[in-house]
VOGU-3710 file (C-alpha; in Angstrom, 3 decimals, decimal comma):
1> mleyynyiks> -13,541/163,870/-79,056  -12,076/161,161/-77,038  -12,318/158,223/-79,849  -9,849/160,361/-81,687  -7,663/160,151/-78,756  -5,419/157,272/-80,386  -5,384/159,229/-83,595  -4,051/162,508/-82,015  -1,413/160,390/-79,935  -0,146/159,012/-82,749
11> lhlifvitwf> 0,517/161,842/-85,122  2,075/163,328/-82,075  4,288/160,603/-81,713  5,213/160,621/-85,352  6,328/164,511/-85,559  8,244/164,216/-81,968  9,766/161,151/-83,780  10,951/163,422/-87,151  11,661/166,156/-85,178  14,044/164,337/-82,934
21> aglfyiprlf> 15,356/162,595/-86,299  16,001/166,379/-87,578  17,500/167,259/-84,026  20,039/164,410/-84,151  20,926/164,564/-87,737  21,321/168,949/-87,939  24,174/168,926/-86,127  26,253/166,666/-87,892  25,763/167,983/-90,893  26,785/171,325/-88,994
31> iyhieaaqkp> 30,270/169,258/-88,249  30,774/168,017/-92,126  30,266/171,959/-92,818  32,806/173,202/-90,295  35,511/170,128/-91,161  34,631/171,417/-95,484  35,766/174,943/-94,408  39,065/173,709/-93,227  39,742/171,664/-96,565  41,528/173,271/-99,375
41> spdreilekq> 39,720/175,020/-102,294  37,641/173,620/-104,900  36,874/170,985/-102,312  35,910/173,704/-99,599  33,552/175,627/-101,744  31,577/172,606/-103,272  31,439/171,066/-100,143  30,203/174,513/-97,858  27,412/174,480/-101,035  26,162/171,385/-100,680
51> fklmtkrlwf> 25,953/171,084/-96,734  24,466/174,579/-96,760  21,778/173,108/-99,431  21,431/169,648/-97,448  20,953/171,847/-93,918  18,101/174,049/-95,544  16,040/171,317/-96,800  16,406/169,408/-93,298  15,725/172,246/-90,934  12,802/173,713/-93,240
61> iitwpsaila> 11,134/170,859/-94,857  11,480/168,124/-92,345  12,379/169,589/-88,283  10,649/173,000/-88,224  7,288/171,348/-89,838  7,916/168,741/-87,269  8,761/170,757/-84,166  5,292/173,003/-84,818  2,999/169,685/-85,687  4,444/167,913/-83,054
71> tlfaiwllil> 3,399/171,334/-80,448  0,060/171,824/-82,212  -0,788/167,817/-81,432  0,285/168,214/-77,503  -1,253/171,277/-77,014  -4,591/169,200/-78,673  -3,926/166,216/-76,376  -3,456/168,168/-72,961  -7,261/169,989/-74,060  -8,751/166,400/-74,647
81> mpawlqqpwm> -7,148/165,318/-71,046  -6,591/168,397/-68,923  -6,322/166,558/-65,618  -2,724/165,630/-66,669  -1,582/169,538/-66,377  -2,557/169,081/-62,750  0,415/166,102/-62,503  3,725/166,715/-61,302  5,147/164,584/-63,863  3,661/166,540/-66,471
91> hvklgfivll> 5,355/170,052/-64,843  8,793/168,426/-65,264  7,926/167,062/-68,710  6,868/170,370/-70,119  10,304/171,891/-68,182  11,830/169,443/-70,324  10,242/170,346/-73,640  10,959/174,274/-72,917  14,875/173,242/-72,498  14,174/171,425/-76,074
101> fayhlkchhi> 12,789/174,160/-78,194  15,876/176,103/-76,581  17,928/173,433/-78,021  16,069/173,637/-81,145  16,456/177,482/-81,637  20,116/177,418/-80,677  20,660/175,246/-83,810  18,485/177,189/-85,739  21,084/180,320/-84,642  23,940/178,209/-85,549
111> ykqlqndiir> 22,025/176,840/-89,170  21,738/180,746/-90,046  25,661/181,572/-88,634  26,780/178,408/-91,088  24,321/179,594/-93,862  26,009/183,345/-93,717  29,866/181,210/-93,485  30,201/182,166/-89,932  31,968/179,309/-88,295  32,208/179,925/-83,955
121> wssnqmrmwn> 32,163/176,425/-82,975  34,943/173,427/-83,875  33,469/169,817/-84,789  34,432/168,734/-81,555  32,378/171,175/-80,131  29,362/170,346/-82,253  30,004/166,831/-81,352  29,370/167,721/-77,604  26,337/170,005/-78,897  24,715/166,785/-80,863
131> egstiilfav> 24,310/165,073/-77,513  22,135/167,597/-76,210  18,952/166,216/-77,607  19,607/162,492/-76,747  19,799/163,978/-72,956  16,552/165,396/-73,308  14,945/162,139/-75,054  16,004/160,135/-72,531  14,605/162,418/-69,902  11,263/162,511/-71,569
141> iflvvvrdav> 11,074/159,194/-72,549  11,568/157,777/-68,997  9,332/160,885/-67,203  6,897/159,572/-69,501  6,702/156,021/-69,331  7,897/155,667/-65,460  5,446/158,831/-64,729  4,794/159,039/-60,820  7,162/155,899/-59,712  10,428/158,299/-60,905
151> nwiygvigii> 12,778/158,284/-58,109  14,144/161,833/-58,459  17,448/160,733/-57,066  17,986/158,259/-59,585  16,724/159,705/-62,046  18,889/162,509/-61,728  22,031/160,471/-61,340  20,897/158,324/-64,683  20,989/161,788/-66,394  23,886/162,542/-64,936
161> slavllmmgi> 25,385/159,340/-66,030  24,485/159,071/-69,542  25,572/162,877/-70,248  29,335/161,463/-69,108  29,056/158,258/-71,162  27,808/160,202/-74,206  31,092/162,661/-73,471  33,780/159,718/-72,566  32,544/158,399/-75,936  32,907/161,672/-77,843
171> klykrirnkn> 36,850/162,195/-76,196  37,468/158,378/-76,861  36,346/158,928/-80,836  38,677/161,833/-81,221  41,646/160,200/-80,053  40,534/156,861/-82,790  40,026/159,746/-85,323  43,391/161,725/-84,451  44,894/158,159/-84,970  43,057/157,046/-87,703
181> pea> 41,660/160,348/-89,550  39,750/157,930/-92,039  37,704/157,012/-89,252
//
């Protein structure tokens, strides 16, 4: 069974990448949908219909299947390498994966609201929400690559610094956009 390990790992990584692609893009579509709702008729109705279709296709053709397949291949890898479950870095990684699924499920909740014309987020709040998957991705990649050599203090400081930089970037973008609406 170990002769298939590299194929299983490759498939796991491919579906992790497509899952994150969906998680990176879906909040952008949410932002566009939220902003379209503020436009006058008939633009609003045309854009909302288009964004509903785009998010539905992205969510159910790419993002959900990728999440499921990435998880199945991950479980298969853990069956092949059960010793990983004894390692502290894997416990932390699985904690981030739980957080990733919570993020994914919240995106699904937002998706359903927008499909029903319920808007509870501003476009700026959604821009901040959009960075959640980025922070999780950074944490998991560094954790998996560095593993036991991770200095927890520097790791925590790094993730917090990344989050602060992303939020500052969002604020700067908002300021630029307010000065130049076409940006």
